[in-house]
C-alpha positions in Angstrom: -104.6 61.3 17.7 -101.3 62.8 18.6 -101.4 63.4 22.7 -99.8 66.8 23.8 -96.5 66.5 24.6 -95.1 68.1 27.8 -91.8 68.9 28.4 -90.3 65.9 30.2 -91.8 63.5 27.2 -89.3 66.2 24.9 -86.7 66.4 26.7 -86.4 62.6 27.2 -86.9 62.0 23.6 -84.0 64.5 22.8 -81.1 62.9 25.0 -81.0 60.6 21.8 -82.5 62.5 19.2 -79.3 62.4 17.0 -79.5 58.8 16.7 -82.4 58.8 14.2 -81.5 61.6 12.3 -79.4 60.8 8.9 -77.6 62.4 5.8 -77.2 60.8 2.1 -73.7 60.7 1.4 -72.7 59.6 -2.3 -70.3 57.0 -1.5 -67.5 55.7 -4.4 -68.6 52.5 -5.1 -65.7 49.9 -6.9 -67.1 48.4 -10.6 -66.6 45.0 -11.7 -63.7 44.5 -14.3 -66.1 42.1 -16.4 -68.9 44.5 -18.0 -72.4 43.0 -18.5 -72.9 42.0 -22.3 -75.7 40.8 -24.5 -78.2 42.7 -26.3 -79.2 46.5 -25.6 -82.2 48.4 -26.8 -82.1 52.2 -26.1 -85.4 53.5 -26.1 -86.2 57.2 -27.1 -84.0 60.2 -27.9 -80.4 59.4 -27.3 -79.9 62.1 -25.3 -77.0 61.2 -23.3 -75.1 60.1 -26.4 -75.1 56.3 -25.0 -75.0 54.2 -28.4 -71.7 55.6 -29.2 -70.2 55.1 -25.7 -71.0 51.8 -26.1 -69.7 51.5 -29.4 -66.8 52.1 -28.3 -66.5 49.1 -25.4 -67.8 47.3 -28.2 -71.5 46.8 -27.7 -73.7 47.4 -30.0 -77.5 48.8 -28.8 -80.3 48.7 -31.1 -82.3 51.9 -31.3 -85.8 52.1 -31.4 -88.4 55.9 -31.2 -89.8 54.2 -28.0 -91.4 51.3 -26.0 -93.9 50.5 -29.0 -91.3 50.4 -31.7 -89.2 47.9 -30.0 -92.3 46.1 -28.8 -93.6 46.0 -32.6 -90.2 44.5 -33.6 -90.7 41.7 -31.6 -94.2 41.0 -33.0 -91.9 40.8 -36.4 -89.7 38.1 -33.9 -87.2 40.0 -33.2 -84.8 39.0 -29.9 -85.7 39.9 -26.5 -82.8 42.2 -25.5 -81.4 41.5 -22.4 -81.1 45.3 -21.1 -83.7 47.9 -22.6 -82.3 51.3 -21.9 -84.3 54.9 -21.6 -81.7 57.7 -22.3 -84.3 60.3 -22.4 -86.5 61.6 -19.4 -85.2 65.1 -19.0 -87.8 67.5 -18.0 -88.4 71.2 -19.4 -86.5 73.0 -16.4 -88.6 76.5 -16.8 -91.2 75.1 -15.6 -90.5 72.9 -12.3 -93.8 71.6 -11.9 -94.7 70.9 -15.4 -91.8 69.5 -16.0 -92.8 67.0 -13.4 -95.4 65.7 -14.5 -94.7 65.7 -17.7 -91.6 63.8 -16.8 -93.0 61.2 -14.5 -96.3 61.1 -16.9 -94.2 59.5 -19.7 -92.4 57.7 -17.4 -95.2 56.0 -16.0 -96.6 54.8 -19.2 -93.0 53.7 -20.6 -92.9 51.6 -16.8 -96.4 50.0 -17.2 -95.8 48.9 -21.0 -92.6 47.6 -20.0 -93.7 46.1 -17.1 -97.1 44.1 -19.0 -95.1 43.1 -21.9 -94.0 38.9 -20.5 -91.7 38.6 -22.9 -89.7 41.4 -21.2 -89.8 39.7 -17.6 -86.1 38.2 -18.1 -84.8 41.7 -19.6 -83.4 44.6 -17.2 -84.5 48.0 -17.4 -82.0 50.8 -17.3 -83.2 54.6 -16.6 -81.2 57.8 -16.9 -81.1 60.8 -16.0 -78.7 64.4 -16.0 -78.5 66.2 -12.7 -81.5 64.5 -10.8 -79.1 63.0 -7.9 -75.7 63.7 -6.2 -74.0 66.3 -4.5 -75.6 68.8 -6.8 -79.0 69.1 -8.3 -79.7 70.9 -11.2 -83.0 69.1 -12.0 -85.2 68.7 -9.0 -88.1 67.5 -11.9 -85.8 64.7 -13.2 -85.5 64.1 -9.6 -89.2 62.6 -9.6 -88.5 60.5 -11.4 -85.9 58.5 -9.7 -88.8 58.4 -6.3 -91.2 56.8 -9.1 -88.3 54.4 -10.1 -87.3 53.5 -6.7 -90.7 53.0 -6.0 -90.8 50.5 -9.1 -87.4 48.9 -8.1 -89.4 48.1 -4.9 -91.9 46.1 -6.3 -90.3 44.7 -9.0 -86.6 43.6 -7.5 -83.7 43.1 -9.5 -85.5 44.2 -12.8 -84.4 48.0 -13.5 -81.4 50.4 -12.6 -81.2 53.9 -12.6 -77.9 56.0 -13.0 -77.7 59.7 -12.9 -74.6 60.8 -15.3 -73.2 64.0 -15.9 -71.4 65.1 -19.2 -67.8 63.6 -18.9 -67.0 61.7 -22.0 -66.2 57.8 -19.6 -69.4 58.3 -17.6 -71.6 56.2 -20.0 -69.1 54.1 -20.9 -69.7 52.5 -17.7 -72.8 51.2 -18.1 -72.2 47.7 -18.8 -69.8 47.6 -15.9 -72.5 49.5 -13.9 -75.1 46.8 -14.5 -72.5 43.6 -13.9 -72.3 45.2 -10.4 -75.8 44.9 -8.4 -75.8 48.4 -7.3 -79.5 49.6 -8.2 -78.9 53.2 -8.1 -75.6 55.0 -9.2 -74.9 58.4 -9.7 -71.3 58.5 -12.2 -69.1 61.6 -12.2 -66.4 61.8 -14.0 -66.0 58.6 -14.8 -66.6 57.1 -11.0 -69.6 55.5 -9.8 -70.8 56.3 -6.3 -74.2 54.8 -4.5 -75.9 56.7 -1.5 -75.4 55.4 1.5 -77.3 56.9 5.1 -74.8 57.6 7.6 -75.3 59.2 10.8 -75.9 62.6 10.7 -73.3 63.5 13.6 -72.2 66.9 14.6 -74.3 69.8 17.4 -76.9 68.7 19.3 -77.8 72.1 20.7 -81.2 73.0 21.5 -83.9 74.6 19.1 -82.4 76.9 16.6 -83.2 80.3 15.4 -84.3 79.4 12.2 -88.1 81.5 12.5 -86.9 85.2 13.2 -88.2 87.4 16.0 -91.8 89.4 14.7 -91.5 87.6 11.4 -94.5 85.4 10.0 -94.4 81.8 9.2 -96.4 80.3 6.7 -97.6 76.6 8.0 -99.5 74.5 5.4 -101.2 71.4 6.0 -102.2 72.4 9.5 -105.4 70.9 9.2 -104.1 67.4 9.6 -103.0 65.6 12.9 -99.1 66.3 12.6 -99.4 69.7 10.9 -101.5 71.0 14.2 -98.5 69.2 16.4 -95.8 71.4 14.1 -98.1 74.3 14.9 -98.1 74.2 18.7 -94.6 73.5 19.0 -93.3 76.4 16.7 -95.4 78.2 19.3 -93.5 76.8 22.5 -90.5 75.8 21.2 -89.2 78.1 18.5 -91.4 81.3 19.9 -93.0 82.2 17.1 -95.5 85.0 17.8 -97.1 85.3 14.0 -98.8 82.1 12.6 -100.3 81.8 8.9 -102.3 78.5 8.7 -103.0 77.2 5.5 -105.1 74.1 4.8 -107.8 73.7 1.7 -111.0 73.8 3.7 -109.2 76.5 6.1 -111.1 77.6 8.9 -113.5 74.9 7.8 -110.9 71.8 8.3 -112.1 69.7 11.4 -110.9 71.2 14.8 -109.2 74.1 13.2 -111.0 76.6 15.3 -110.2 74.5 18.5 -106.3 74.9 17.3 -106.3 78.6 16.8 -107.8 79.1 20.1 -105.0 77.0 21.8 -102.3 78.9 19.4 -103.9 81.7 20.9 -103.6 81.0 24.4 -100.5 80.2 24.2 -99.5 83.7 23.4 -99.4 83.7 19.2 -101.9 85.3 16.8 -103.1 83.1 14.5 -104.4 83.2 10.7 -106.3 80.8 9.2 -107.0 80.6 5.5 -108.3 78.4 2.8 -106.0 78.3 -0.1 -105.4 75.8 -3.0 -101.7 75.5 -2.4 -101.2 74.0 -6.3 -103.2 77.1 -7.8 -100.3 79.7 -8.0 -102.8 82.8 -8.2 -104.2 81.2 -5.0 -101.1 81.1 -3.0 -99.7 84.9 -4.5 -102.7 86.1 -2.7 -101.8 84.0 0.4 -98.9 86.0 0.6 -99.6 89.0 -0.5 -101.9 89.8 2.6 -99.2 88.7 5.1 -99.0 92.5 7.0 -96.4 94.3 6.6 -95.4 94.8 10.1 -94.6 91.3 10.5 -93.9 90.3 7.3 -93.5 86.7 5.9 -89.5 85.0 7.6 -90.5 81.3 7.3 -92.5 78.6 5.7 -92.8 75.3 6.7 -94.7 73.1 4.2 -96.3 70.5 5.4 -99.1 69.5 3.4 -100.0 66.4 0.9 -102.4 63.4 0.3 -101.9 60.0 -0.4 -103.6 57.5 -3.0 -101.5 54.6 -2.6 -101.5 52.0 -5.7 -98.2 50.0 -7.8 -97.4 50.9 -10.5 -99.6 49.1 -12.7 -102.2 50.5 -11.4 -101.3 53.9 -11.3 -102.8 56.4 -13.4 -101.7 59.7 -14.9 -104.3 61.7 -13.0 -103.8 59.8 -9.8 -100.4 60.6 -10.2 -101.4 64.6 -10.3 -103.7 64.5 -8.1 -100.1 63.3 -5.5 -98.2 65.8 -7.2 -100.1 69.0 -7.0 -100.1 69.5 -3.2 -96.5 68.7 -2.8 -94.8 69.3 -6.2 -96.9 72.2 -7.4 -97.4 73.6 -4.0 -93.7 73.8 -3.1 -92.9 75.4 -6.5 -95.5 78.2 -6.2 -93.8 78.9 -2.8 -90.4 78.9 -3.8 -91.0 81.2 -6.8 -92.8 83.5 -5.2 -90.9 83.5 -1.8 -87.6 83.9 -3.7 -86.7 87.6 -2.9 -88.8 87.8 0.2 -85.5 87.2 2.5 -86.6 84.5 4.0 -84.7 82.6 7.1 -86.7 79.3 7.2 -87.8 77.3 4.2 -88.8 73.6 5.3 -90.4 71.1 3.1 -91.8 68.0 5.3 -90.8 64.9 2.8 -91.0 61.6 3.1 -88.6 58.6 3.3 -90.6 56.8 0.4 -88.5 59.8 -2.0 -85.8 58.1 -0.4 -85.5 54.5 0.0 -88.7 53.8 -2.7 -91.8 52.5 -1.3 -93.7 49.8 -2.9 -97.2 50.7 -3.6 -96.4 54.7 -3.6 -94.9 55.6 -6.9 -96.7 58.6 -7.0 -95.7 59.6 -3.3 -92.1 58.7 -3.7 -92.1 61.3 -6.6 -93.5 63.9 -5.0 -90.9 63.7 -2.2 -88.2 63.1 -4.2 -88.7 66.3 -5.9 -88.9 68.4 -2.5 -85.7 66.7 -1.8 -84.0 67.6 -4.8 -85.6 71.3 -4.7 -84.4 72.2 -1.3 -80.7 71.1 -2.6 -81.3 73.6 -5.7 -82.1 76.0 -3.6 -79.3 75.5 -1.3 -76.8 75.7 -4.1 -78.3 78.7 -5.4 -77.9 80.7 -2.0 -81.4 80.3 -0.9 -82.5 78.7 2.9 -83.8 75.5 2.8 -84.3 71.9 4.4 -86.2 68.9 3.8 -86.4 66.3 5.8 -87.7 62.6 4.6 -89.8 61.8 7.5 -90.3 58.1 8.0 -93.8 57.2 9.6 -95.1 59.2 13.0 -96.9 56.8 15.5 -100.4 58.0 15.6 -100.1 60.7 13.0 -98.8 62.0 9.8 -99.3 60.1 6.4 -99.1 56.9 8.0 -101.9 57.4 10.1 -104.1 54.8 8.5 -101.6 51.7 8.4 -102.9 48.3 9.0 -101.1 45.6 10.5 -99.9 44.6 7.1 -98.4 47.5 6.0 -96.6 48.0 9.0 -95.1 44.3 8.8 -94.0 45.7 5.4 -91.7 48.3 7.1 -90.4 46.5 9.5 -89.3 44.1 7.6 -87.8 47.0 5.8 -86.2 48.3 9.0 -88.3 50.9 9.7 -90.3 51.8 12.9 -92.6 54.4 13.8 -91.2 57.6 15.6 -93.4 58.8 18.7 -94.9 62.3 18.8 -92.0 62.8 21.4 -89.3 61.8 19.3 -90.3 63.0 16.0 -90.4 66.9 17.3 -87.1 66.1 19.4 -85.8 65.0 15.5 -87.1 68.4 13.9 -85.6 70.1 16.8 -82.2 68.0 16.0 -82.5 68.8 12.4 -83.2 72.3 12.6 -80.0 73.0 14.2 -77.9 71.7 11.2 -77.0 73.1 8.0 -77.7 69.8 5.4 -80.5 70.5 2.5 -81.3 67.1 2.5 -81.7 65.1 5.9 -83.8 61.8 6.8 -85.2 61.7 10.4 -86.5 58.0 10.1 -86.3 55.1 12.5 -84.0 52.4 11.5 -84.1 49.3 13.6 -81.3 47.6 11.9 -81.8 44.5 14.4 -84.7 43.3 11.7 -83.4 44.0 8.5 -85.7 42.1 5.3 -84.2 39.0 5.8 -80.6 38.5 4.9 -80.7 41.0 2.4 -80.0 44.7 3.4 -81.0 47.1 1.3 -77.9 49.0 -0.1 -79.0 52.5 1.1 -78.7 50.9 4.9 -75.1 49.2 4.1 -73.4 51.6 6.0 -75.4 51.6 8.9 -75.2 47.6 9.7 -72.7 45.9 11.2 -70.3 43.3 9.4 -71.8 41.1 11.4 -74.9 41.4 10.2 -74.3 42.4 6.6 -75.3 39.6 4.2 -73.1 37.0 3.1 -73.6 35.7 -0.4 -75.2 32.3 -0.8 -76.4 32.3 3.5 -80.1 31.7 3.7 -80.5 32.3 0.5 -83.2 31.0 -1.6 -81.9 28.4 -3.9 -83.8 27.6 -6.9 -81.4 25.2 -7.8 -81.7 22.7 -4.7 -85.8 23.4 -4.9 -85.8 21.8 -8.3 -83.2 19.2 -7.3 -85.4 18.4 -3.7 -88.4 18.3 -6.4 -87.1 15.6 -8.3 -86.7 13.1 -5.5 -90.6 13.4 -3.9 -93.3 12.0 -5.9 -96.5 13.9 -6.5 -98.1 14.4 -3.3 -94.6 15.4 -1.8 -93.7 18.2 -4.2 -97.5 19.6 -3.3 -97.3 19.2 0.1 -93.3 20.8 -0.3 -94.6 23.9 -2.4 -97.8 24.5 -0.4 -95.2 25.1 2.9 -93.0 27.2 0.5 -96.5 29.5 -0.4 -97.6 29.1 3.0 -94.6 29.9 4.9 -93.8 33.2 2.2 -98.0 34.1 2.8 -97.0 34.5 6.1 -94.1 36.7 6.0 -96.2 39.1 3.9 -98.9 39.5 6.2 -96.4 40.1 9.5 -98.1 36.5 10.8 -95.4 35.5 13.3 -95.3 31.9 12.1 -96.6 29.8 9.1 -98.7 28.1 11.2 -100.7 31.1 12.0 -101.8 31.2 8.5 -105.1 29.4 7.9 -104.6 27.6 4.4 -107.5 26.7 3.6 -108.8 30.0 3.2 -108.6 31.8 -0.1 -106.0 34.6 -0.4 -108.2 37.1 -0.2 -109.9 35.8 2.8 -106.8 36.1 4.6 -106.7 40.0 3.3 -104.4 40.2 0.5 -105.0 43.0 -2.1 -102.7 43.9 -5.1 -99.6 44.7 -2.9 -99.4 42.3 -0.9 -100.1 39.5 -3.9 -96.9 41.2 -5.6 -95.0 40.8 -2.7 -96.0 37.4 -2.5 -95.4 36.7 -6.6 -92.2 38.4 -6.2 -91.0 36.4 -3.4 -92.4 32.9 -5.1 -90.0 34.4 -8.1 -87.1 34.7 -6.2 -87.7 30.8 -4.2 -88.1 29.1 -7.2 -86.5 31.0 -10.0 -89.9 31.0 -11.6 -91.0 34.5 -13.6 -94.6 34.5 -12.9 -97.0 36.7 -13.7 -98.4 39.5 -12.1 -102.0 38.4 -11.1 -101.0 35.0 -10.3 -102.1 35.2 -6.6 -105.5 36.1 -7.5 -105.7 33.6 -10.2 -104.8 31.0 -8.2 -106.5 31.9 -5.0 -105.3 29.7 -2.2 -102.6 27.8 -1.3 -103.0 24.6 -2.5 -104.2 26.2 -6.3 -100.6 28.4 -6.5 -98.9 25.3 -5.1 -100.0 23.3 -7.7 -99.3 26.2 -10.2 -96.0 26.1 -9.0 -95.5 22.3 -9.5 -96.4 22.5 -13.4 -94.4 25.2 -13.7 -91.1 23.7 -11.9 -92.0 21.0 -14.0 -91.6 22.9 -17.4 -87.9 22.7 -19.5 -86.5 26.3 -19.3 -87.6 28.3 -22.0 -84.3 27.9 -24.4 -85.7 30.5 -26.9 -86.2 33.8 -26.2 -87.0 35.2 -29.8 -90.4 37.1 -29.8 -93.2 35.5 -31.6 -95.7 37.2 -33.7 -98.9 36.3 -31.8 -97.6 36.1 -28.2 -99.2 39.7 -27.4 -100.5 41.2 -30.7 -102.9 39.0 -31.8 -104.4 37.7 -28.8 -108.1 39.2 -28.2 -107.0 41.0 -24.7 -104.1 42.9 -27.4 -107.2 43.7 -30.2 -109.0 44.6 -27.9 -106.8 46.7 -25.8 -105.8 48.5 -29.2 -109.6 49.3 -30.3 -109.7 51.1 -26.9 -107.0 53.1 -26.9 -107.2 54.0 -30.6 -111.4 55.5 -29.6 -112.8 52.4 -31.4 -114.4 51.2 -28.5 -117.4 49.8 -30.6 -115.4 47.8 -32.5 -113.6 46.5 -29.8 -117.2 45.6 -27.8 -118.2 43.9 -31.2 -115.2 41.3 -31.2 -116.2 40.7 -27.8 -119.9 39.8 -28.6 -118.9 38.0 -31.5 -117.6 35.5 -29.2 -120.1 35.4 -26.7 -121.9 34.4 -29.0 -120.8 31.6 -29.8 -120.5 30.2 -26.2 -123.1 28.4 -24.2 -125.7 29.6 -22.5 -128.3 29.2 -19.6 -131.8 30.7 -18.7 -131.6 29.9 -15.1 -130.4 27.8 -12.0 -131.7 24.6 -13.4 -129.7 24.6 -16.7 -126.3 24.7 -14.5 -124.8 21.5 -13.4 -124.1 23.3 -10.3 -125.2 26.8 -9.3 -121.7 28.5 -8.3 -121.0 28.7 -4.0 -120.5 32.4 -2.7 -117.0 33.0 -1.5 -116.3 34.1 2.3 -113.6 37.1 2.7 -114.1 37.4 6.3 -115.6 35.9 9.2 -117.2 37.7 12.7 -119.5 37.5 14.8 -121.6 40.7 14.1 -124.8 41.0 12.0 -125.8 41.6 9.1 -123.7 39.8 6.9 -122.5 41.6 4.0 -122.8 39.9 0.3 -121.0 41.1 -2.6 -121.6 41.8 -6.0 -118.2 42.6 -8.2 -118.1 44.6 -11.3 -119.2 42.0 -14.6 -116.8 43.6 -16.3 -113.1 42.4 -16.7 -111.2 43.3 -13.6 -114.1 42.0 -11.6 -113.7 39.5 -8.7 -112.9 39.1 -5.2 -110.0 41.5 -5.5 -112.3 44.2 -5.6 -113.7 43.8 -2.4 -110.4 43.5 -0.6 -109.1 46.4 0.9 -113.0 47.1 1.3 -113.1 43.9 3.4 -110.3 44.7 5.5 -111.8 47.7 6.8 -114.5 45.7 8.6 -111.8 44.4 10.7 -113.4 40.8 10.6 -116.2 42.1 12.5 -118.9 40.3 10.3 -118.8 37.9 7.4 -118.4 39.3 4.3 -118.6 37.3 1.0 -118.8 37.7 -3.1 -120.4 35.8 -5.8 -118.7 34.7 -8.4 -120.3 36.4 -11.8 -121.1 33.0 -13.9 -119.6 33.0 -17.0 -115.9 34.3 -16.1 -114.3 31.2 -15.7 -113.3 28.7 -18.2 -115.9 26.5 -19.8 -118.5 28.5 -17.9 -122.3 29.0 -19.7 -123.1 32.8 -19.6 -126.6 34.2 -18.9 -128.9 33.9 -21.9 -130.8 36.8 -20.6 -130.7 39.6 -17.6 -133.4 37.8 -16.0 -131.4 34.5 -16.1 -128.4 35.9 -14.4 -130.2 37.6 -11.6 -132.3 34.2 -11.0 -128.7 32.5 -10.7 -127.4 35.3 -8.1 -130.5 35.0 -6.0 -129.8 31.3 -5.9 -126.6 31.9 -4.6 -127.7 34.4 -2.4 -130.6 32.4 -0.8 -128.2 29.8 1.1 -126.8 33.0 3.4 -130.0 34.8 3.2 -131.9 31.5 5.4 -129.1 32.2 8.4 -130.0 35.4 9.4 -130.3 39.7 7.9 -127.7 40.1 5.5 -126.8 43.2 3.5 -126.2 43.4 -0.6 -123.2 45.5 -1.5 -122.8 45.9 -5.6 -119.9 48.0 -6.9 -120.3 49.7 -10.6 -122.2 48.3 -12.7 -122.7 45.1 -10.2 -125.2 47.1 -8.7 -127.9 47.1 -11.5 -127.7 43.5 -10.9 -127.4 44.0 -6.8 -130.7 46.1 -6.9 -131.9 43.6 -8.8 -131.4 40.6 -7.4 -132.4 42.1 -3.9 -136.1 42.6 -6.0 -136.1 39.0 -6.8 -135.2 37.7 -2.8 -137.7 39.8 -2.3 -140.1 38.4 -4.3 -138.9 35.2 -2.5 -139.5 36.1 0.9 -135.9 36.3 1.3 -135.3 39.8 1.1 -131.6 41.4 2.6 -131.9 44.2 5.4 -130.2 46.4 2.9 -128.7 47.1 -0.7 -125.3 49.6 -1.1 -124.6 50.6 -4.5 -121.5 51.8 -4.4 -121.4 54.1 -7.6 -123.4 52.4 -9.9 -124.7 54.3 -13.3 -127.4 53.4 -14.9 -127.4 52.3 -18.3 -129.5 55.4 -19.5 -128.3 59.1 -19.6 -125.9 61.5 -21.5 -122.7 60.6 -18.8 -123.0 57.1 -19.7 -121.4 56.8 -23.3 -118.2 58.9 -22.2 -117.7 57.2 -18.5 -117.9 54.3 -19.9 -115.1 55.0 -22.5 -113.0 56.2 -19.8 -113.9 53.2 -17.8 -112.6 50.9 -19.9 -109.5 52.9 -20.4 -108.7 52.7 -16.4 -110.0 48.8 -16.6 -107.3 47.8 -19.6 -104.5 50.3 -17.4 -105.3 47.6 -14.4 -104.8 44.7 -16.5 -101.0 44.3 -15.8 -101.9 44.8 -11.8 -104.3 41.5 -12.1 -102.8 39.6 -15.0 -103.5 39.5 -18.8 -107.2 39.6 -19.7 -107.8 35.7 -20.8 -111.0 35.1 -23.1 -113.2 34.1 -21.0 -112.9 37.5 -19.1 -113.7 39.2 -21.7 -116.5 37.9 -23.7 -117.9 37.4 -20.2 -117.9 41.1 -20.1 -119.1 41.1 -23.6 -122.5 39.6 -22.7 -122.9 41.7 -19.6 -122.4 44.8 -21.1 -125.3 44.0 -23.3 -127.3 42.0 -20.5 -127.0 45.4 -18.8 -129.5 47.4 -21.1 -132.1 45.1 -20.0 -131.5 44.9 -16.4 -134.4 45.9 -14.4 -134.6 49.1 -12.0 -137.6 48.6 -10.2 -138.5 50.2 -6.9 -137.9 48.1 -3.8 -139.1 47.9 -0.1 -135.4 47.3 0.8 -133.6 50.4 2.1 -130.8 51.6 -0.3 -127.7 53.5 0.1 -126.1 55.3 -2.7 -122.6 55.7 -2.3 -120.5 57.9 -5.2 -117.2 59.7 -5.4 -116.4 63.3 -5.3 -113.8 63.0 -8.1 -114.5 62.0 -11.8 -112.5 59.7 -13.9 -112.7 62.0 -17.0 -110.4 65.1 -17.2 -111.4 67.9 -16.6 -115.2 66.6 -15.1 -115.4 69.2 -13.1 -119.3 69.9 -13.1 -121.7 67.7 -12.0 -123.0 66.2 -15.5 -120.7 63.4 -14.5 -121.7 61.7 -11.5 -124.1 59.2 -11.0 -127.7 59.3 -10.3 -130.1 56.6 -8.9 -134.1 56.5 -9.9 -136.2 54.6 -7.2 -135.5 56.0 -3.2 -132.1 55.7 -1.8 -130.0 57.8 0.7 -127.2 59.8 -0.5 -123.9 59.8 0.2 -120.3 61.2 -1.2 -117.0 60.0 -0.4 -113.8 61.3 -1.1 -112.0 59.7 -4.3 -112.9 58.6 -8.0 -114.7 55.8 -9.6 -111.7 53.0 -9.0 -109.9 55.0 -6.1 -112.7 55.2 -3.7 -112.6 51.3 -3.6 -108.7 51.2 -3.5 -106.4 54.3 -1.7 -109.7 56.1 -0.4 -111.7 52.8 0.6 -111.6 53.7 4.3 -114.1 56.4 3.9 -116.1 54.4 1.9 -116.1 51.5 4.0 -116.9 53.8 6.8 -120.0 55.8 5.4 -121.1 51.9 4.7 -120.6 50.6 8.1 -122.2 53.9 9.7 -125.4 53.6 7.6 -125.8 49.7 8.3 -125.4 50.4 12.0 -128.3 53.1 11.7 
């Protein structure tokens, strides 16, 4: 929690407050005289007449109405393009918030489809906008697309280019040269390319300004959070605000709000606390109408926001909208409803994620890029506005829950958290300036990411620190030559060292020796984001194009090194033509097509049929060896936790990666492999067969001491049944935790299952294409769930369910999972998936507290 900041601390912080305050400068950059050639494919409506512009420079662009049409061409044997160009992401500017949601939603779908198609792995994606960036912003909704794509660029280095074009005839003709230039983001104006550079915001360094008019009311949103409380006190103490309206979703019921109001009152302010859904225009209108005429609204500070982090393949429209609403919709309503109110201050708390692009934060980056653009548009219209794209605050703000790996990632990117005193001093410095957008961020330029300085930071780095081409950069060709001179053992050792060193860097370890190569990646703390970072690092080092899920499919240093050895020994692919059966005719593609077209039962019938021809077992004795549990974490406290993954195609260790990390190495955490999900494994012939094998896996751990069983989703049915079997054997658990486990009876099952399959398929690109073994195993377990017994057990049961539905419009209680046998019920933030992803902190806390009881 952020502590009270005394005057001395603030004065000391103000001494160097300009040091970490930056503005965005669009600097002209030269383009290569030899433009990029190759095959171009234009997807969508040619809004900017790009095809004609390319034709004038001798390039023919194939046109496709959408990405699906391009994939159909590839299925038929068409040649994979070198460049895929998206030329139509323009919003409906009449409704800013709806336009931002529509634009980013459409683009998210395209990004996911493009990333998921391995045939396009060597292509580059060129995304075009108009009026979204530069010195004059006219389309804030399109700017949100820049935030989303900036995040996608961070997750997929070198594969995506962003360009904002004007209407000048020669601008679109520069696109081939833009691609050859190596800049990931450019604005082209009147035939000249400009790149964004952060530069120091030199200039006035006075005392806090008078943006907040004496006697007026200042509205502060997000006051229920730690950062909001700090800002509220600062507005009263430093700016003399005497009439403060604090708005948040819970209003007076927010934790600590009563104490804050009393504190502010003691400081001389008149404080009103209101509950308001700021994404609801009517609610905002009522909030503003209640401001007393004697102290009219003169200032707005919008500091509200939420996080729901996830890499691009894992995001959904719902997860995107959930983050956009409190930022984009709320800011739009405040902008439109106060346009004629005569405000003197309209301050938006944005994030540097929208400017720098944060991996795993596509939705958050999109929301904050919109705020920056809205401030620019307001200022151009003669209205007061300033957006502050904050870096992380130490001990508060949106980054409050960052772990060591996340902090290491920021540090590698040259960003450090600011203290509370530094942050308030930067706020003062920013409010004394006139720029519409400023970036208060503590850029630690002594520790750039490797040799490579991010382009936007290049103006801040001295020439001696800038990367020199070829210096200390990975050289895949040299790696292949070195491997060619080694025997098999030497190759394996070299590649294991490579994997280990890159993994240590991603996890923030000081030295590769700090990482235990005997542990599996999930046990080391890898989740979907860090797995993606390791994949990217290995791609750069080897020149390979490894699949997204490679870290989870080859789950240890030695296994991944063995894969690299095989891939590097294979001859490079020379033929880039698409093959008809590469994507369209796989079992995964057929099942996806069935689900997405509403023919779920036909898709499941396919899985059932394949499962029926696989070998089966009736109990532990039929298996050559009972699979062993896999340890995810070690600790001295008891009881141990044994996790049952969901027997769906996405199931596996990775489902519990974030959950395990929340326990901080305090206790042993294990997962059980689900029999049949591996190649050549047998499937259970019955639910009873599966339960008895699960019990056999658990028994060695049960004999060592107390343990708790945790089952997620449909895995909870088998977890509960296994607990009953272990009770009968005399080795029952100390507790059973069921995480949003649905019974197979009831009216909600069919609807929930359909949406669950949709969300599961949306996450396929995160963990790699689902194999026929995983899909057919899922088909068998879906059938077995119907006969999995749900009987009362003696063991205490905790039933945890989310507060939000994955079904659009699921506002009533009918969608919620229920449990029939005696249990303790708890609800946590998030939905069925995010309660184990971005919102897992609360989920783990509830489980941890229940175990402690």
